[in-house]
MARKOLZA-726679 format. One record per atom (N, C-alpha, C): residue number from 0; atom name; x, y, z. Coordinates in steps of 0.1 Angstrom, whole numbers. Example, Ala and Ser with C-alpha at 12.3 -4.5 7.8 and 13.67 -1.06 7.14 Angstrom:
% residues 2
<i=0; at=N; c1=132; c2=-57; c3=78> $
<i=0; at=CA; c1=123; c2=-45; c3=78> $
<i=0; at=C; c1=132; c2=-33; c3=78> $
<i=1; at=N; c1=128; c2=-22; c3=71> $
<i=1; at=CA; c1=137; c2=-11; c3=71> $
<i=1; at=C; c1=129; c2=0; c3=79> $
This chain:
% residues 124
<i=0; at=N; c1=763; c2=1205; c3=949> $
<i=0; at=CA; c1=750; c2=1210; c3=953> $
<i=0; at=C; c1=749; c2=1209; c3=968> $
<i=1; at=N; c1=742; c2=1219; c3=973> $
<i=1; at=CA; c1=739; c2=1218; c3=988> $
<i=1; at=C; c1=726; c2=1211; c3=990> $
<i=2; at=N; c1=721; c2=1210; c3=1002> $
<i=2; at=CA; c1=709; c2=1203; c3=1006> $
<i=2; at=C; c1=697; c2=1209; c3=999> $
<i=3; at=N; c1=697; c2=1222; c3=998> $
<i=3; at=CA; c1=685; c2=1229; c3=991> $
<i=3; at=C; c1=685; c2=1226; c3=977> $
<i=4; at=N; c1=697; c2=1226; c3=970> $
<i=4; at=CA; c1=698; c2=1222; c3=956> $
<i=4; at=C; c1=694; c2=1208; c3=953> $
<i=5; at=N; c1=699; c2=1199; c3=962> $
<i=5; at=CA; c1=696; c2=1185; c3=960> $
<i=5; at=C; c1=681; c2=1182; c3=962> $
<i=6; at=N; c1=675; c2=1189; c3=972> $
<i=6; at=CA; c1=660; c2=1188; c3=974> $
<i=6; at=C; c1=652; c2=1193; c3=961> $
<i=7; at=N; c1=657; c2=1204; c3=956> $
<i=7; at=CA; c1=650; c2=1209; c3=944> $
<i=7; at=C; c1=652; c2=1200; c3=932> $
<i=8; at=N; c1=664; c2=1194; c3=930> $
<i=8; at=CA; c1=667; c2=1185; c3=920> $
<i=8; at=C; c1=658; c2=1172; c3=921> $
<i=9; at=N; c1=657; c2=1167; c3=933> $
<i=9; at=CA; c1=648; c2=1155; c3=934> $
<i=9; at=C; c1=634; c2=1158; c3=932> $
<i=10; at=N; c1=630; c2=1171; c3=936> $
<i=10; at=CA; c1=616; c2=1175; c3=933> $
<i=10; at=C; c1=614; c2=1176; c3=918> $
<i=11; at=N; c1=624; c2=1181; c3=910> $
<i=11; at=CA; c1=622; c2=1181; c3=896> $
<i=11; at=C; c1=622; c2=1167; c3=890> $
<i=12; at=N; c1=631; c2=1158; c3=895> $
<i=12; at=CA; c1=630; c2=1145; c3=890> $
<i=12; at=C; c1=617; c2=1138; c3=892> $
<i=13; at=N; c1=611; c2=1141; c3=903> $
<i=13; at=CA; c1=597; c2=1136; c3=906> $
<i=13; at=C; c1=587; c2=1142; c3=896> $
<i=14; at=N; c1=589; c2=1154; c3=893> $
<i=14; at=CA; c1=580; c2=1161; c3=883> $
<i=14; at=C; c1=582; c2=1155; c3=869> $
<i=15; at=N; c1=595; c2=1151; c3=867> $
<i=15; at=CA; c1=598; c2=1146; c3=854> $
<i=15; at=C; c1=593; c2=1132; c3=852> $
<i=16; at=N; c1=587; c2=1126; c3=862> $
<i=16; at=CA; c1=581; c2=1113; c3=861> $
<i=16; at=C; c1=589; c2=1101; c3=866> $
<i=17; at=N; c1=600; c2=1104; c3=873> $
<i=17; at=CA; c1=607; c2=1093; c3=878> $
<i=17; at=C; c1=601; c2=1087; c3=891> $
<i=18; at=N; c1=588; c2=1082; c3=889> $
<i=18; at=CA; c1=581; c2=1076; c3=900> $
<i=18; at=C; c1=573; c2=1064; c3=895> $
<i=19; at=N; c1=568; c2=1056; c3=904> $
<i=19; at=CA; c1=560; c2=1044; c3=900> $
<i=19; at=C; c1=547; c2=1049; c3=893> $
<i=20; at=N; c1=542; c2=1060; c3=897> $
<i=20; at=CA; c1=530; c2=1065; c3=891> $
<i=20; at=C; c1=531; c2=1066; c3=875> $
<i=21; at=N; c1=542; c2=1071; c3=871> $
<i=21; at=CA; c1=545; c2=1072; c3=857> $
<i=21; at=C; c1=548; c2=1059; c3=850> $
<i=22; at=N; c1=557; c2=1051; c3=856> $
<i=22; at=CA; c1=561; c2=1038; c3=850> $
<i=22; at=C; c1=549; c2=1028; c3=849> $
<i=23; at=N; c1=539; c2=1030; c3=858> $
<i=23; at=CA; c1=528; c2=1021; c3=858> $
<i=23; at=C; c1=516; c2=1027; c3=849> $
<i=24; at=N; c1=519; c2=1038; c3=843> $
<i=24; at=CA; c1=508; c2=1044; c3=835> $
<i=24; at=C; c1=508; c2=1038; c3=821> $
<i=25; at=N; c1=500; c2=1044; c3=812> $
<i=25; at=CA; c1=499; c2=1039; c3=798> $
<i=25; at=C; c1=500; c2=1051; c3=789> $
<i=26; at=N; c1=512; c2=1053; c3=784> $
<i=26; at=CA; c1=514; c2=1065; c3=775> $
<i=26; at=C; c1=516; c2=1060; c3=760> $
<i=27; at=N; c1=512; c2=1068; c3=751> $
<i=27; at=CA; c1=514; c2=1065; c3=737> $
<i=27; at=C; c1=527; c2=1071; c3=733> $
<i=28; at=N; c1=533; c2=1066; c3=722> $
<i=28; at=CA; c1=546; c2=1072; c3=717> $
<i=28; at=C; c1=545; c2=1086; c3=713> $
<i=29; at=N; c1=533; c2=1091; c3=709> $
<i=29; at=CA; c1=531; c2=1105; c3=706> $
<i=29; at=C; c1=531; c2=1114; c3=718> $
<i=30; at=N; c1=527; c2=1109; c3=729> $
<i=30; at=CA; c1=526; c2=1118; c3=741> $
<i=30; at=C; c1=540; c2=1121; c3=748> $
<i=31; at=N; c1=549; c2=1111; c3=747> $
<i=31; at=CA; c1=561; c2=1112; c3=754> $
<i=31; at=C; c1=570; c2=1124; c3=751> $
<i=32; at=N; c1=573; c2=1127; c3=739> $
<i=32; at=CA; c1=581; c2=1139; c3=736> $
<i=32; at=C; c1=575; c2=1152; c3=741> $
<i=33; at=N; c1=562; c2=1154; c3=740> $
<i=33; at=CA; c1=556; c2=1167; c3=745> $
<i=33; at=C; c1=556; c2=1167; c3=760> $
<i=34; at=N; c1=555; c2=1156; c3=767> $
<i=34; at=CA; c1=555; c2=1155; c3=781> $
<i=34; at=C; c1=569; c2=1159; c3=787> $
<i=35; at=N; c1=579; c2=1152; c3=781> $
<i=35; at=CA; c1=593; c2=1155; c3=786> $
<i=35; at=C; c1=597; c2=1169; c3=783> $
<i=36; at=N; c1=593; c2=1174; c3=771> $
<i=36; at=CA; c1=596; c2=1189; c3=768> $
<i=36; at=C; c1=589; c2=1198; c3=778> $
<i=37; at=N; c1=577; c2=1195; c3=781> $
<i=37; at=CA; c1=569; c2=1204; c3=790> $
<i=37; at=C; c1=576; c2=1204; c3=804> $
<i=38; at=N; c1=579; c2=1192; c3=809> $
<i=38; at=CA; c1=585; c2=1192; c3=822> $
<i=38; at=C; c1=599; c2=1199; c3=823> $
<i=39; at=N; c1=607; c2=1196; c3=813> $
<i=39; at=CA; c1=620; c2=1203; c3=812> $
<i=39; at=C; c1=619; c2=1218; c3=811> $
<i=40; at=N; c1=610; c2=1223; c3=802> $
<i=40; at=CA; c1=609; c2=1237; c3=800> $
<i=40; at=C; c1=603; c2=1244; c3=813> $
<i=41; at=N; c1=595; c2=1237; c3=820> $
<i=41; at=CA; c1=588; c2=1244; c3=832> $
<i=41; at=C; c1=596; c2=1242; c3=845> $
<i=42; at=N; c1=605; c2=1232; c3=846> $
<i=42; at=CA; c1=612; c2=1230; c3=859> $
<i=42; at=C; c1=627; c2=1234; c3=859> $
<i=43; at=N; c1=634; c2=1232; c3=848> $
<i=43; at=CA; c1=648; c2=1235; c3=848> $
<i=43; at=C; c1=652; c2=1249; c3=849> $
<i=44; at=N; c1=644; c2=1259; c3=844> $
<i=44; at=CA; c1=648; c2=1273; c3=847> $
<i=44; at=C; c1=649; c2=1276; c3=862> $
<i=45; at=N; c1=642; c2=1269; c3=870> $
<i=45; at=CA; c1=644; c2=1271; c3=885> $
<i=45; at=C; c1=658; c2=1269; c3=889> $
<i=46; at=N; c1=664; c2=1258; c3=884> $
<i=46; at=CA; c1=678; c2=1255; c3=887> $
<i=46; at=C; c1=687; c2=1266; c3=881> $
<i=47; at=N; c1=684; c2=1269; c3=869> $
<i=47; at=CA; c1=693; c2=1279; c3=861> $
<i=47; at=C; c1=693; c2=1293; c3=868> $
<i=48; at=N; c1=681; c2=1297; c3=873> $
<i=48; at=CA; c1=680; c2=1310; c3=880> $
<i=48; at=C; c1=687; c2=1310; c3=893> $
<i=49; at=N; c1=687; c2=1299; c3=900> $
<i=49; at=CA; c1=691; c2=1298; c3=914> $
<i=49; at=C; c1=704; c2=1290; c3=916> $
<i=50; at=N; c1=712; c2=1288; c3=906> $
<i=50; at=CA; c1=723; c2=1279; c3=906> $
<i=50; at=C; c1=733; c2=1282; c3=917> $
<i=51; at=N; c1=735; c2=1294; c3=920> $
<i=51; at=CA; c1=745; c2=1298; c3=931> $
<i=51; at=C; c1=738; c2=1294; c3=945> $
<i=52; at=N; c1=726; c2=1297; c3=946> $
<i=52; at=CA; c1=718; c2=1294; c3=959> $
<i=52; at=C; c1=718; c2=1279; c3=961> $
<i=53; at=N; c1=717; c2=1271; c3=951> $
<i=53; at=CA; c1=716; c2=1257; c3=952> $
<i=53; at=C; c1=730; c2=1250; c3=954> $
<i=54; at=N; c1=741; c2=1258; c3=955> $
<i=54; at=CA; c1=754; c2=1253; c3=957> $
<i=54; at=C; c1=761; c2=1247; c3=945> $
<i=55; at=N; c1=756; c2=1250; c3=933> $
<i=55; at=CA; c1=763; c2=1245; c3=921> $
<i=55; at=C; c1=775; c2=1254; c3=919> $
<i=56; at=N; c1=787; c2=1247; c3=919> $
<i=56; at=CA; c1=799; c2=1255; c3=918> $
<i=56; at=C; c1=802; c2=1261; c3=905> $
<i=57; at=N; c1=799; c2=1254; c3=894> $
<i=57; at=CA; c1=802; c2=1259; c3=881> $
<i=57; at=C; c1=789; c2=1261; c3=873> $
<i=58; at=N; c1=788; c2=1272; c3=866> $
<i=58; at=CA; c1=776; c2=1273; c3=857> $
<i=58; at=C; c1=776; c2=1263; c3=846> $
<i=59; at=N; c1=788; c2=1259; c3=842> $
<i=59; at=CA; c1=790; c2=1249; c3=832> $
<i=59; at=C; c1=784; c2=1235; c3=835> $
<i=60; at=N; c1=780; c2=1233; c3=848> $
<i=60; at=CA; c1=774; c2=1221; c3=852> $
<i=60; at=C; c1=759; c2=1220; c3=849> $
<i=61; at=N; c1=753; c2=1232; c3=846> $
<i=61; at=CA; c1=739; c2=1232; c3=843> $
<i=61; at=C; c1=735; c2=1223; c3=831> $
<i=62; at=N; c1=742; c2=1222; c3=820> $
<i=62; at=CA; c1=738; c2=1213; c3=809> $
<i=62; at=C; c1=738; c2=1198; c3=814> $
<i=63; at=N; c1=747; c2=1195; c3=823> $
<i=63; at=CA; c1=747; c2=1181; c3=828> $
<i=63; at=C; c1=735; c2=1178; c3=836> $
<i=64; at=N; c1=731; c2=1188; c3=844> $
<i=64; at=CA; c1=718; c2=1187; c3=852> $
<i=64; at=C; c1=706; c2=1186; c3=842> $
<i=65; at=N; c1=706; c2=1194; c3=832> $
<i=65; at=CA; c1=695; c2=1193; c3=822> $
<i=65; at=C; c1=695; c2=1179; c3=816> $
<i=66; at=N; c1=706; c2=1174; c3=811> $
<i=66; at=CA; c1=707; c2=1161; c3=805> $
<i=66; at=C; c1=702; c2=1150; c3=814> $
<i=67; at=N; c1=706; c2=1151; c3=827> $
<i=67; at=CA; c1=702; c2=1141; c3=837> $
<i=67; at=C; c1=687; c2=1141; c3=839> $
<i=68; at=N; c1=681; c2=1152; c3=841> $
<i=68; at=CA; c1=667; c2=1153; c3=842> $
<i=68; at=C; c1=659; c2=1148; c3=830> $
<i=69; at=N; c1=664; c2=1152; c3=818> $
<i=69; at=CA; c1=658; c2=1148; c3=806> $
<i=69; at=C; c1=659; c2=1133; c3=804> $
<i=70; at=N; c1=670; c2=1127; c3=806> $
<i=70; at=CA; c1=672; c2=1113; c3=804> $
<i=70; at=C; c1=665; c2=1104; c3=814> $
<i=71; at=N; c1=665; c2=1108; c3=826> $
<i=71; at=CA; c1=658; c2=1100; c3=836> $
<i=71; at=C; c1=643; c2=1101; c3=834> $
<i=72; at=N; c1=638; c2=1113; c3=831> $
<i=72; at=CA; c1=624; c2=1115; c3=828> $
<i=72; at=C; c1=620; c2=1108; c3=815> $
<i=73; at=N; c1=628; c2=1108; c3=805> $
<i=73; at=CA; c1=624; c2=1101; c3=793> $
<i=73; at=C; c1=624; c2=1086; c3=795> $
<i=74; at=N; c1=634; c2=1081; c3=802> $
<i=74; at=CA; c1=634; c2=1067; c3=805> $
<i=74; at=C; c1=622; c2=1062; c3=813> $
<i=75; at=N; c1=618; c2=1070; c3=823> $
<i=75; at=CA; c1=606; c2=1067; c3=831> $
<i=75; at=C; c1=593; c2=1067; c3=822> $
<i=76; at=N; c1=592; c2=1077; c3=814> $
<i=76; at=CA; c1=580; c2=1078; c3=805> $
<i=76; at=C; c1=580; c2=1067; c3=795> $
<i=77; at=N; c1=592; c2=1063; c3=790> $
<i=77; at=CA; c1=592; c2=1051; c3=781> $
<i=77; at=C; c1=589; c2=1038; c3=787> $
<i=78; at=N; c1=592; c2=1037; c3=800> $
<i=78; at=CA; c1=587; c2=1025; c3=808> $
<i=78; at=C; c1=572; c2=1025; c3=808> $
<i=79; at=N; c1=566; c2=1036; c3=808> $
<i=79; at=CA; c1=551; c2=1037; c3=808> $
<i=79; at=C; c1=545; c2=1035; c3=794> $
<i=80; at=N; c1=553; c2=1034; c3=784> $
<i=80; at=CA; c1=549; c2=1033; c3=770> $
<i=80; at=C; c1=541; c2=1020; c3=768> $
<i=81; at=N; c1=529; c2=1021; c3=764> $
<i=81; at=CA; c1=520; c2=1009; c3=762> $
<i=81; at=C; c1=518; c2=1001; c3=775> $
<i=82; at=N; c1=517; c2=1008; c3=786> $
<i=82; at=CA; c1=514; c2=1001; c3=799> $
<i=82; at=C; c1=526; c2=993; c3=803> $
<i=83; at=N; c1=538; c2=998; c3=802> $
<i=83; at=CA; c1=551; c2=991; c3=804> $
<i=83; at=C; c1=551; c2=982; c3=817> $
<i=84; at=N; c1=553; c2=988; c3=828> $
<i=84; at=CA; c1=554; c2=979; c3=841> $
<i=84; at=C; c1=541; c2=972; c3=844> $
<i=85; at=N; c1=530; c2=979; c3=841> $
<i=85; at=CA; c1=517; c2=973; c3=844> $
<i=85; at=C; c1=515; c2=961; c3=835> $
<i=86; at=N; c1=519; c2=961; c3=823> $
<i=86; at=CA; c1=518; c2=950; c3=814> $
<i=86; at=C; c1=527; c2=938; c3=818> $
<i=87; at=N; c1=539; c2=941; c3=823> $
<i=87; at=CA; c1=548; c2=930; c3=828> $
<i=87; at=C; c1=541; c2=923; c3=839> $
<i=88; at=N; c1=535; c2=930; c3=848> $
<i=88; at=CA; c1=529; c2=924; c3=860> $
<i=88; at=C; c1=517; c2=916; c3=855> $
<i=89; at=N; c1=509; c2=921; c3=846> $
<i=89; at=CA; c1=498; c2=913; c3=841> $
<i=89; at=C; c1=502; c2=901; c3=834> $
<i=90; at=N; c1=513; c2=901; c3=826> $
<i=90; at=CA; c1=517; c2=889; c3=820> $
<i=90; at=C; c1=523; c2=879; c3=830> $
<i=91; at=N; c1=530; c2=884; c3=840> $
<i=91; at=CA; c1=535; c2=875; c3=851> $
<i=91; at=C; c1=524; c2=868; c3=858> $
<i=92; at=N; c1=513; c2=875; c3=861> $
<i=92; at=CA; c1=502; c2=869; c3=868> $
<i=92; at=C; c1=495; c2=859; c3=859> $
<i=93; at=N; c1=494; c2=862; c3=847> $
<i=93; at=CA; c1=488; c2=852; c3=837> $
<i=93; at=C; c1=496; c2=840; c3=836> $
<i=94; at=N; c1=509; c2=841; c3=836> $
<i=94; at=CA; c1=518; c2=829; c3=835> $
<i=94; at=C; c1=516; c2=821; c3=847> $
<i=95; at=N; c1=516; c2=827; c3=859> $
<i=95; at=CA; c1=514; c2=820; c3=872> $
<i=95; at=C; c1=501; c2=812; c3=872> $
<i=96; at=N; c1=490; c2=819; c3=867> $
<i=96; at=CA; c1=477; c2=812; c3=867> $
<i=96; at=C; c1=477; c2=800; c3=858> $
<i=97; at=N; c1=483; c2=802; c3=846> $
<i=97; at=CA; c1=483; c2=791; c3=836> $
<i=97; at=C; c1=492; c2=780; c3=841> $
<i=98; at=N; c1=503; c2=783; c3=848> $
<i=98; at=CA; c1=512; c2=772; c3=853> $
<i=98; at=C; c1=504; c2=764; c3=864> $
<i=99; at=N; c1=497; c2=771; c3=872> $
<i=99; at=CA; c1=490; c2=764; c3=883> $
<i=99; at=C; c1=478; c2=756; c3=877> $
<i=100; at=N; c1=472; c2=761; c3=866> $
<i=100; at=CA; c1=461; c2=753; c3=860> $
<i=100; at=C; c1=466; c2=742; c3=851> $
<i=101; at=N; c1=479; c2=741; c3=849> $
<i=101; at=CA; c1=485; c2=730; c3=841> $
<i=101; at=C; c1=486; c2=733; c3=827> $
<i=102; at=N; c1=483; c2=745; c3=822> $
<i=102; at=CA; c1=484; c2=748; c3=808> $
<i=102; at=C; c1=498; c2=749; c3=804> $
<i=103; at=N; c1=507; c2=755; c3=813> $
<i=103; at=CA; c1=521; c2=756; c3=810> $
<i=103; at=C; c1=528; c2=746; c3=820> $
<i=104; at=N; c1=536; c2=737; c3=815> $
<i=104; at=CA; c1=543; c2=728; c3=824> $
<i=104; at=C; c1=552; c2=735; c3=833> $
<i=105; at=N; c1=553; c2=732; c3=846> $
<i=105; at=CA; c1=562; c2=738; c3=855> $
<i=105; at=C; c1=577; c2=736; c3=851> $
<i=106; at=N; c1=586; c2=745; c3=855> $
<i=106; at=CA; c1=600; c2=744; c3=852> $
<i=106; at=C; c1=606; c2=733; c3=861> $
<i=107; at=N; c1=613; c2=724; c3=854> $
<i=107; at=CA; c1=619; c2=712; c3=861> $
<i=107; at=C; c1=631; c2=717; c3=869> $
<i=108; at=N; c1=633; c2=711; c3=881> $
<i=108; at=CA; c1=644; c2=714; c3=889> $
<i=108; at=C; c1=656; c2=707; c3=883> $
<i=109; at=N; c1=668; c2=713; c3=884> $
<i=109; at=CA; c1=680; c2=707; c3=880> $
<i=109; at=C; c1=685; c2=697; c3=891> $
<i=110; at=N; c1=691; c2=687; c3=886> $
<i=110; at=CA; c1=697; c2=677; c3=895> $
<i=110; at=C; c1=708; c2=683; c3=903> $
<i=111; at=N; c1=708; c2=680; c3=916> $
<i=111; at=CA; c1=719; c2=686; c3=924> $
<i=111; at=C; c1=729; c2=676; c3=929> $
<i=112; at=N; c1=741; c2=680; c3=930> $
<i=112; at=CA; c1=751; c2=670; c3=935> $
<i=112; at=C; c1=750; c2=669; c3=950> $
<i=113; at=N; c1=757; c2=659; c3=955> $
<i=113; at=CA; c1=757; c2=657; c3=970> $
<i=113; at=C; c1=762; c2=669; c3=977> $
<i=114; at=N; c1=772; c2=676; c3=972> $
<i=114; at=CA; c1=778; c2=687; c3=979> $
<i=114; at=C; c1=769; c2=699; c3=979> $
<i=115; at=N; c1=761; c2=701; c3=968> $
<i=115; at=CA; c1=752; c2=712; c3=967> $
<i=115; at=C; c1=741; c2=711; c3=977> $
<i=116; at=N; c1=737; c2=698; c3=981> $
<i=116; at=CA; c1=727; c2=696; c3=991> $
<i=116; at=C; c1=732; c2=701; c3=1005> $
<i=117; at=N; c1=745; c2=701; c3=1007> $
<i=117; at=CA; c1=751; c2=705; c3=1020> $
<i=117; at=C; c1=753; c2=720; c3=1021> $
<i=118; at=N; c1=752; c2=727; c3=1010> $
<i=118; at=CA; c1=754; c2=742; c3=1009> $
<i=118; at=C; c1=742; c2=749; c3=1015> $
<i=119; at=N; c1=744; c2=756; c3=1026> $
<i=119; at=CA; c1=733; c2=763; c3=1033> $
<i=119; at=C; c1=728; c2=776; c3=1026> $
<i=120; at=N; c1=736; c2=780; c3=1015> $
<i=120; at=CA; c1=732; c2=792; c3=1008> $
<i=120; at=C; c1=724; c2=790; c3=996> $
<i=121; at=N; c1=721; c2=778; c3=992> $
<i=121; at=CA; c1=713; c2=775; c3=981> $
<i=121; at=C; c1=699; c2=775; c3=984> $
<i=122; at=N; c1=691; c2=782; c3=976> $
<i=122; at=CA; c1=676; c2=783; c3=979> $
<i=122; at=C; c1=670; c2=770; c3=974> $
<i=123; at=N; c1=661; c2=765; c3=982> $
<i=123; at=CA; c1=654; c2=752; c3=978> $
<i=123; at=C; c1=639; c2=755; c3=976> $
C-alpha cells in the first residue's frame, strides 16, 4: 500500500472503532454485530473501488484487508462490552481506595537477598 492507501486504511480502522472512545464505551452484546457490519459495509467498498490507486499490488489482498478491519473493529467493540475498559479502571480505583482504608490488606513485600539490594535495576 502507498501512503494514500495507508492513510485510508487507518481512517477506516478509526471508523471501525479502534479508538479509546469505543473501548471506554458501554455496548451490549446485541449491538456489536450490527455495528461491525455497518462499519464494514460502509467503509470497505472504498478500498475495493480504489485498490490500484491505494497501491495494493494484488486484488487478492482485499479479503485480507477486510478481515483485518473486521477483526480489529470487533475486538475493539468487544472491549467496550459491558463498559470493558471503563469497568476495569473503576474496579482498580475501588481496590486502591479499599486498600488505603484498610479493608483489603496491602500486599506484603518479598524478602530480598543481600545481592538483590545491590541491583540498581530492581524497583523499590
